[in-house]
LUMDO-168220 format. One record per atom (N, C-alpha, C): residue in one letter; x, y, z. Coordinates in nm, 2 decimals, always signed. Layout:
N
residuo->A u->X v->Y w->Z
...
//
This chain:
115
residuo->E u->+1.81 v->+3.29 w->+10.77
residuo->E u->+1.68 v->+3.34 w->+10.78
residuo->E u->+1.61 v->+3.26 w->+10.67
residuo->R u->+1.47 v->+3.26 w->+10.74
residuo->R u->+1.37 v->+3.14 w->+10.66
residuo->R u->+1.26 v->+3.24 w->+10.65
residuo->R u->+1.21 v->+3.24 w->+10.57
residuo->R u->+1.09 v->+3.35 w->+10.57
residuo->R u->+0.95 v->+3.32 w->+10.45
residuo->L u->+0.85 v->+3.36 w->+10.52
residuo->L u->+0.76 v->+3.30 w->+10.45
residuo->L u->+0.65 v->+3.41 w->+10.47
residuo->E u->+0.61 v->+3.46 w->+10.31
residuo->E u->+0.51 v->+3.58 w->+10.30
residuo->E u->+0.40 v->+3.52 w->+10.20
residuo->L u->+0.26 v->+3.55 w->+10.22
residuo->L u->+0.17 v->+3.57 w->+10.13
residuo->L u->+0.11 v->+3.70 w->+10.13
residuo->G u->+0.05 v->+3.70 w->+10.00
residuo->G u->-0.04 v->+3.82 w->+9.95
residuo->G u->-0.12 v->+3.83 w->+9.87
residuo->W u->-0.19 v->+3.91 w->+9.93
residuo->W u->-0.36 v->+3.99 w->+9.84
residuo->W u->-0.35 v->+4.09 w->+9.80
residuo->Q u->-0.42 v->+4.11 w->+9.68
residuo->Q u->-0.39 v->+4.25 w->+9.66
residuo->Q u->-0.55 v->+4.26 w->+9.54
residuo->H u->-0.62 v->+4.42 w->+9.57
residuo->H u->-0.72 v->+4.45 w->+9.49
residuo->H u->-0.69 v->+4.57 w->+9.44
residuo->T u->-0.68 v->+4.58 w->+9.27
residuo->T u->-0.63 v->+4.68 w->+9.23
residuo->T u->-0.77 v->+4.80 w->+9.12
residuo->G u->-0.78 v->+4.84 w->+9.19
residuo->G u->-0.89 v->+4.92 w->+9.10
residuo->G u->-0.84 v->+5.04 w->+9.00
residuo->D u->-0.92 v->+5.11 w->+8.94
residuo->D u->-0.91 v->+5.23 w->+8.85
residuo->D u->-0.84 v->+5.33 w->+8.96
residuo->R u->-0.87 v->+5.38 w->+9.06
residuo->R u->-0.85 v->+5.46 w->+9.18
residuo->R u->-0.78 v->+5.41 w->+9.34
residuo->F u->-0.77 v->+5.27 w->+9.34
residuo->F u->-0.79 v->+5.25 w->+9.48
residuo->F u->-0.72 v->+5.14 w->+9.48
residuo->T u->-0.62 v->+5.10 w->+9.51
residuo->T u->-0.54 v->+5.02 w->+9.53
residuo->T u->-0.53 v->+4.94 w->+9.68
residuo->F u->-0.56 v->+4.82 w->+9.75
residuo->F u->-0.52 v->+4.75 w->+9.87
residuo->F u->-0.50 v->+4.62 w->+9.88
residuo->A u->-0.39 v->+4.59 w->+9.95
residuo->A u->-0.28 v->+4.51 w->+9.97
residuo->A u->-0.29 v->+4.44 w->+10.13
residuo->V u->-0.28 v->+4.35 w->+10.15
residuo->V u->-0.27 v->+4.26 w->+10.20
residuo->V u->-0.15 v->+4.17 w->+10.31
residuo->S u->-0.02 v->+4.16 w->+10.33
residuo->S u->+0.08 v->+4.06 w->+10.37
residuo->S u->+0.11 v->+3.98 w->+10.48
residuo->P u->+0.04 v->+3.88 w->+10.49
residuo->P u->+0.10 v->+3.80 w->+10.65
residuo->P u->+0.20 v->+3.77 w->+10.61
residuo->F u->+0.33 v->+3.79 w->+10.71
residuo->F u->+0.44 v->+3.68 w->+10.73
residuo->F u->+0.46 v->+3.61 w->+10.85
residuo->A u->+0.60 v->+3.57 w->+10.83
residuo->A u->+0.67 v->+3.46 w->+10.93
residuo->A u->+0.82 v->+3.45 w->+10.95
residuo->Y u->+0.90 v->+3.42 w->+10.99
residuo->Y u->+1.01 v->+3.41 w->+10.96
residuo->Y u->+1.10 v->+3.34 w->+11.07
residuo->Q u->+1.18 v->+3.28 w->+11.07
residuo->Q u->+1.25 v->+3.23 w->+11.19
residuo->Q u->+1.43 v->+3.31 w->+11.14
residuo->A u->+1.49 v->+3.31 w->+11.23
residuo->A u->+1.61 v->+3.38 w->+11.21
residuo->A u->+1.70 v->+3.31 w->+11.29
residuo->R u->+1.82 v->+3.25 w->+11.27
residuo->R u->+1.92 v->+3.13 w->+11.36
residuo->R u->+2.05 v->+3.22 w->+11.30
residuo->Y u->+2.15 v->+3.21 w->+11.40
residuo->Y u->+2.30 v->+3.31 w->+11.41
residuo->Y u->+2.38 v->+3.17 w->+11.40
residuo->V u->+2.49 v->+3.21 w->+11.32
residuo->V u->+2.56 v->+3.05 w->+11.33
residuo->V u->+2.69 v->+3.10 w->+11.45
residuo->D u->+2.71 v->+3.19 w->+11.49
residuo->D u->+2.80 v->+3.21 w->+11.59
residuo->D u->+2.79 v->+3.24 w->+11.73
residuo->S u->+2.64 v->+3.30 w->+11.75
residuo->S u->+2.60 v->+3.24 w->+11.88
residuo->S u->+2.42 v->+3.30 w->+11.88
residuo->G u->+2.37 v->+3.16 w->+11.95
residuo->G u->+2.25 v->+3.15 w->+11.92
residuo->G u->+2.15 v->+3.25 w->+12.05
residuo->A u->+2.23 v->+3.34 w->+12.07
residuo->A u->+2.17 v->+3.43 w->+12.22
residuo->A u->+2.04 v->+3.52 w->+12.16
residuo->L u->+2.09 v->+3.54 w->+12.00
residuo->L u->+1.99 v->+3.63 w->+11.93
residuo->L u->+1.87 v->+3.55 w->+11.85
residuo->D u->+1.85 v->+3.42 w->+11.77
residuo->D u->+1.78 v->+3.35 w->+11.77
residuo->D u->+1.65 v->+3.37 w->+11.79
residuo->H u->+1.58 v->+3.46 w->+11.68
residuo->H u->+1.42 v->+3.47 w->+11.74
residuo->H u->+1.34 v->+3.44 w->+11.61
residuo->D u->+1.22 v->+3.43 w->+11.64
residuo->D u->+1.13 v->+3.41 w->+11.51
residuo->D u->+1.01 v->+3.52 w->+11.52
residuo->G u->+0.99 v->+3.55 w->+11.43
residuo->G u->+0.90 v->+3.67 w->+11.41
residuo->G u->+0.77 v->+3.60 w->+11.35
residuo->R u->+0.64 v->+3.70 w->+11.34
residuo->R u->+0.52 v->+3.67 w->+11.30
residuo->R u->+0.45 v->+3.81 w->+11.28
residuo->G u->+0.37 v->+3.85 w->+11.16
residuo->G u->+0.30 v->+3.99 w->+11.18
residuo->G u->+0.24 v->+4.00 w->+10.99
residuo->I u->+0.14 v->+4.14 w->+11.05
residuo->I u->+0.07 v->+4.14 w->+10.89
residuo->I u->+0.14 v->+4.32 w->+10.89
residuo->R u->+0.11 v->+4.33 w->+10.68
residuo->R u->+0.12 v->+4.45 w->+10.65
residuo->R u->+0.01 v->+4.49 w->+10.57
residuo->V u->-0.08 v->+4.58 w->+10.62
residuo->V u->-0.14 v->+4.66 w->+10.52
residuo->V u->-0.10 v->+4.76 w->+10.43
residuo->D u->-0.16 v->+4.77 w->+10.32
residuo->D u->-0.10 v->+4.89 w->+10.23
residuo->D u->-0.25 v->+4.94 w->+10.13
residuo->A u->-0.24 v->+5.06 w->+10.12
residuo->A u->-0.33 v->+5.13 w->+10.07
residuo->A u->-0.35 v->+5.23 w->+9.99
residuo->T u->-0.37 v->+5.26 w->+9.88
residuo->T u->-0.32 v->+5.39 w->+9.78
residuo->T u->-0.45 v->+5.43 w->+9.70
residuo->W u->-0.45 v->+5.55 w->+9.71
residuo->W u->-0.56 v->+5.61 w->+9.61
residuo->W u->-0.55 v->+5.72 w->+9.56
residuo->S u->-0.63 v->+5.71 w->+9.43
residuo->S u->-0.54 v->+5.84 w->+9.35
residuo->S u->-0.66 v->+5.92 w->+9.36
residuo->L u->-0.61 v->+6.04 w->+9.41
residuo->L u->-0.73 v->+6.15 w->+9.43
residuo->L u->-0.75 v->+6.22 w->+9.26
residuo->R u->-0.62 v->+6.27 w->+9.24
residuo->R u->-0.64 v->+6.28 w->+9.09
residuo->R u->-0.54 v->+6.22 w->+9.05
residuo->P u->-0.52 v->+6.25 w->+8.86
residuo->P u->-0.43 v->+6.17 w->+8.81
residuo->P u->-0.28 v->+6.24 w->+8.88
residuo->S u->-0.24 v->+6.32 w->+8.93
residuo->S u->-0.12 v->+6.36 w->+8.93
residuo->S u->-0.15 v->+6.36 w->+9.10
residuo->L u->-0.20 v->+6.32 w->+9.20
residuo->L u->-0.20 v->+6.31 w->+9.32
residuo->L u->-0.24 v->+6.21 w->+9.40
residuo->V u->-0.15 v->+6.13 w->+9.50
residuo->V u->-0.19 v->+6.03 w->+9.54
residuo->V u->-0.17 v->+6.02 w->+9.68
residuo->L u->-0.28 v->+5.97 w->+9.75
residuo->L u->-0.23 v->+5.95 w->+9.89
residuo->L u->-0.24 v->+5.76 w->+9.92
residuo->D u->-0.17 v->+5.74 w->+10.02
residuo->D u->-0.14 v->+5.61 w->+10.04
residuo->D u->-0.07 v->+5.59 w->+10.17
residuo->A u->-0.10 v->+5.53 w->+10.23
residuo->A u->-0.12 v->+5.44 w->+10.38
residuo->A u->-0.09 v->+5.32 w->+10.35
residuo->S u->+0.03 v->+5.28 w->+10.51
residuo->S u->+0.02 v->+5.14 w->+10.54
residuo->S u->+0.05 v->+5.11 w->+10.72
residuo->A u->+0.04 v->+5.02 w->+10.70
residuo->A u->+0.03 v->+4.99 w->+10.84
residuo->A u->+0.11 v->+4.84 w->+10.86
residuo->M u->+0.15 v->+4.82 w->+11.00
residuo->M u->+0.22 v->+4.70 w->+11.02
residuo->M u->+0.25 v->+4.66 w->+11.16
residuo->H u->+0.17 v->+4.52 w->+11.17
residuo->H u->+0.17 v->+4.49 w->+11.31
residuo->H u->+0.30 v->+4.37 w->+11.32
residuo->D u->+0.42 v->+4.35 w->+11.43
residuo->D u->+0.47 v->+4.16 w->+11.40
residuo->D u->+0.49 v->+4.17 w->+11.56
residuo->R u->+0.49 v->+4.05 w->+11.56
residuo->R u->+0.56 v->+3.98 w->+11.67
residuo->R u->+0.68 v->+3.93 w->+11.69
residuo->I u->+0.79 v->+3.93 w->+11.79
residuo->I u->+0.93 v->+3.88 w->+11.75
residuo->I u->+0.96 v->+3.81 w->+11.88
residuo->D u->+0.95 v->+3.66 w->+11.88
residuo->D u->+1.00 v->+3.59 w->+12.04
residuo->D u->+1.15 v->+3.57 w->+12.00
residuo->Y u->+1.18 v->+3.64 w->+12.13
residuo->Y u->+1.34 v->+3.55 w->+12.10
residuo->Y u->+1.33 v->+3.44 w->+12.26
residuo->S u->+1.39 v->+3.32 w->+12.18
residuo->S u->+1.33 v->+3.24 w->+12.29
residuo->S u->+1.44 v->+3.20 w->+12.33
residuo->N u->+1.55 v->+3.26 w->+12.33
residuo->N u->+1.68 v->+3.23 w->+12.43
residuo->N u->+1.71 v->+3.31 w->+12.53
residuo->L u->+1.64 v->+3.43 w->+12.50
residuo->L u->+1.63 v->+3.56 w->+12.63
residuo->L u->+1.53 v->+3.54 w->+12.69
residuo->G u->+1.41 v->+3.50 w->+12.65
residuo->G u->+1.28 v->+3.49 w->+12.73
residuo->G u->+1.22 v->+3.63 w->+12.68
residuo->D u->+1.25 v->+3.71 w->+12.59
residuo->D u->+1.19 v->+3.80 w->+12.56
residuo->D u->+1.10 v->+3.80 w->+12.44
residuo->V u->+0.97 v->+3.87 w->+12.44
residuo->V u->+0.90 v->+3.88 w->+12.31
residuo->V u->+0.84 v->+4.06 w->+12.30
residuo->N u->+0.87 v->+4.11 w->+12.21
residuo->N u->+0.86 v->+4.21 w->+12.17
residuo->N u->+0.75 v->+4.25 w->+12.06
residuo->T u->+0.68 v->+4.29 w->+12.08
residuo->T u->+0.57 v->+4.35 w->+11.97
residuo->T u->+0.56 v->+4.50 w->+11.91
residuo->S u->+0.59 v->+4.52 w->+11.76
residuo->S u->+0.60 v->+4.67 w->+11.73
residuo->S u->+0.48 v->+4.70 w->+11.61
residuo->R u->+0.43 v->+4.77 w->+11.64
residuo->R u->+0.33 v->+4.84 w->+11.55
residuo->R u->+0.35 v->+4.94 w->+11.51
residuo->R u->+0.40 v->+4.96 w->+11.36
residuo->R u->+0.46 v->+5.09 w->+11.23
residuo->R u->+0.35 v->+5.13 w->+11.18
residuo->Y u->+0.32 v->+5.25 w->+11.12
residuo->Y u->+0.24 v->+5.32 w->+11.07
residuo->Y u->+0.28 v->+5.43 w->+10.96
residuo->G u->+0.26 v->+5.47 w->+10.86
residuo->G u->+0.32 v->+5.58 w->+10.74
residuo->G u->+0.16 v->+5.59 w->+10.64
residuo->V u->+0.18 v->+5.74 w->+10.66
residuo->V u->+0.10 v->+5.82 w->+10.51
residuo->V u->+0.15 v->+5.87 w->+10.44
residuo->G u->+0.10 v->+5.92 w->+10.33
residuo->G u->+0.19 v->+5.98 w->+10.24
residuo->G u->+0.08 v->+6.06 w->+10.14
residuo->L u->+0.17 v->+6.16 w->+10.09
residuo->L u->+0.05 v->+6.26 w->+9.94
residuo->L u->+0.20 v->+6.26 w->+9.88
residuo->R u->+0.18 v->+6.24 w->+9.74
residuo->R u->+0.29 v->+6.30 w->+9.63
residuo->R u->+0.22 v->+6.33 w->+9.49
residuo->K u->+0.23 v->+6.44 w->+9.47
residuo->K u->+0.22 v->+6.49 w->+9.35
residuo->K u->+0.32 v->+6.49 w->+9.25
residuo->Q u->+0.27 v->+6.48 w->+9.13
residuo->Q u->+0.34 v->+6.50 w->+9.03
residuo->Q u->+0.32 v->+6.60 w->+8.96
residuo->F u->+0.43 v->+6.66 w->+8.94
residuo->F u->+0.45 v->+6.84 w->+8.88
residuo->F u->+0.47 v->+6.84 w->+8.73
residuo->T u->+0.55 v->+6.77 w->+8.72
residuo->T u->+0.56 v->+6.71 w->+8.51
residuo->T u->+0.61 v->+6.56 w->+8.52
residuo->R u->+0.65 v->+6.56 w->+8.42
residuo->R u->+0.67 v->+6.39 w->+8.39
residuo->R u->+0.82 v->+6.38 w->+8.47
residuo->N u->+0.92 v->+6.49 w->+8.49
residuo->N u->+0.99 v->+6.42 w->+8.55
residuo->N u->+1.02 v->+6.47 w->+8.70
residuo->W u->+0.95 v->+6.55 w->+8.70
residuo->W u->+0.97 v->+6.64 w->+8.91
residuo->W u->+0.84 v->+6.58 w->+8.98
residuo->S u->+0.86 v->+6.51 w->+9.11
residuo->S u->+0.73 v->+6.52 w->+9.17
residuo->S u->+0.84 v->+6.55 w->+9.34
residuo->A u->+0.69 v->+6.56 w->+9.38
residuo->A u->+0.72 v->+6.57 w->+9.54
residuo->A u->+0.64 v->+6.48 w->+9.65
residuo->R u->+0.72 v->+6.44 w->+9.78
residuo->R u->+0.65 v->+6.34 w->+9.84
residuo->R u->+0.59 v->+6.44 w->+9.99
residuo->L u->+0.53 v->+6.42 w->+10.03
residuo->L u->+0.53 v->+6.45 w->+10.21
residuo->L u->+0.48 v->+6.32 w->+10.26
residuo->S u->+0.55 v->+6.32 w->+10.36
residuo->S u->+0.48 v->+6.15 w->+10.44
residuo->S u->+0.54 v->+6.19 w->+10.61
residuo->S u->+0.43 v->+6.07 w->+10.65
residuo->S u->+0.48 v->+6.05 w->+10.79
residuo->S u->+0.49 v->+5.96 w->+10.84
residuo->T u->+0.58 v->+5.92 w->+10.93
residuo->T u->+0.59 v->+5.72 w->+10.97
residuo->T u->+0.54 v->+5.73 w->+11.11
residuo->G u->+0.57 v->+5.64 w->+11.18
residuo->G u->+0.56 v->+5.63 w->+11.30
residuo->G u->+0.55 v->+5.49 w->+11.42
residuo->N u->+0.51 v->+5.52 w->+11.50
residuo->N u->+0.47 v->+5.36 w->+11.60
residuo->N u->+0.42 v->+5.38 w->+11.73
residuo->R u->+0.42 v->+5.27 w->+11.79
residuo->R u->+0.29 v->+5.29 w->+11.92
residuo->R u->+0.38 v->+5.38 w->+12.01
residuo->I u->+0.50 v->+5.39 w->+12.01
residuo->I u->+0.56 v->+5.46 w->+12.10
residuo->I u->+0.59 v->+5.58 w->+12.10
residuo->E u->+0.51 v->+5.69 w->+11.99
residuo->E u->+0.50 v->+5.77 w->+11.96
residuo->E u->+0.64 v->+5.86 w->+11.93
residuo->Q u->+0.69 v->+5.79 w->+11.84
residuo->Q u->+0.81 v->+5.88 w->+11.77
residuo->Q u->+0.76 v->+5.88 w->+11.61
residuo->D u->+0.71 v->+6.03 w->+11.59
residuo->D u->+0.66 v->+6.00 w->+11.49
residuo->D u->+0.79 v->+6.10 w->+11.36
residuo->A u->+0.76 v->+6.10 w->+11.25
residuo->A u->+0.87 v->+6.16 w->+11.19
residuo->A u->+0.80 v->+6.21 w->+11.05
residuo->F u->+0.82 v->+6.32 w->+11.01
residuo->F u->+0.77 v->+6.42 w->+10.85
residuo->F u->+0.90 v->+6.39 w->+10.76
residuo->Y u->+0.85 v->+6.37 w->+10.66
residuo->Y u->+0.92 v->+6.38 w->+10.54
residuo->Y u->+0.90 v->+6.47 w->+10.42
residuo->L u->+1.00 v->+6.55 w->+10.37
residuo->L u->+0.95 v->+6.57 w->+10.23
residuo->L u->+1.07 v->+6.54 w->+10.16
residuo->G u->+1.01 v->+6.48 w->+10.02
residuo->G u->+1.08 v->+6.46 w->+9.93
residuo->G u->+1.06 v->+6.50 w->+9.79
residuo->V u->+1.17 v->+6.58 w->+9.74
residuo->V u->+1.19 v->+6.60 w->+9.60
residuo->V u->+1.21 v->+6.51 w->+9.51
residuo->T u->+1.18 v->+6.47 w->+9.40
residuo->T u->+1.19 v->+6.37 w->+9.31
residuo->T u->+1.25 v->+6.41 w->+9.17
residuo->Y u->+1.38 v->+6.40 w->+9.12
residuo->Y u->+1.38 v->+6.41 w->+8.98
residuo->Y u->+1.43 v->+6.27 w->+8.91
residuo->A u->+1.32 v->+6.26 w->+8.83
residuo->A u->+1.33 v->+6.13 w->+8.78
residuo->A u->+1.38 v->+6.12 w->+8.60
residuo->N u->+1.47 v->+6.08 w->+8.54
residuo->N u->+1.51 v->+6.12 w->+8.42
residuo->N u->+1.47 v->+5.96 w->+8.36
residuo->R u->+1.33 v->+5.96 w->+8.28
residuo->R u->+1.31 v->+5.81 w->+8.26
residuo->R u->+1.24 v->+5.85 w->+8.12
//
């Protein structure tokens, strides 16, 4: 796989925004049937609502061209999350991810970090 990715990021006191376009080429050694080229873009944003409460969002759009199969796939994915830091070691995150096919998923994660 060959991949090229560029990125730009703005970081403020409470807000972070990043954009990353990418392109790649995947070639398989044994069979060329699934060789494909892809390109897309990813956008991420983070907003600190309070020192212990962070809202984040991401979106990605990509296009994959399976040249040997004559097929082109496009996908759009998104995610939204809210993270609460309870103590220095304990935090929780509620997030949702999905795509344009309307397959949404919700996650609740509780994390202990010994730092």
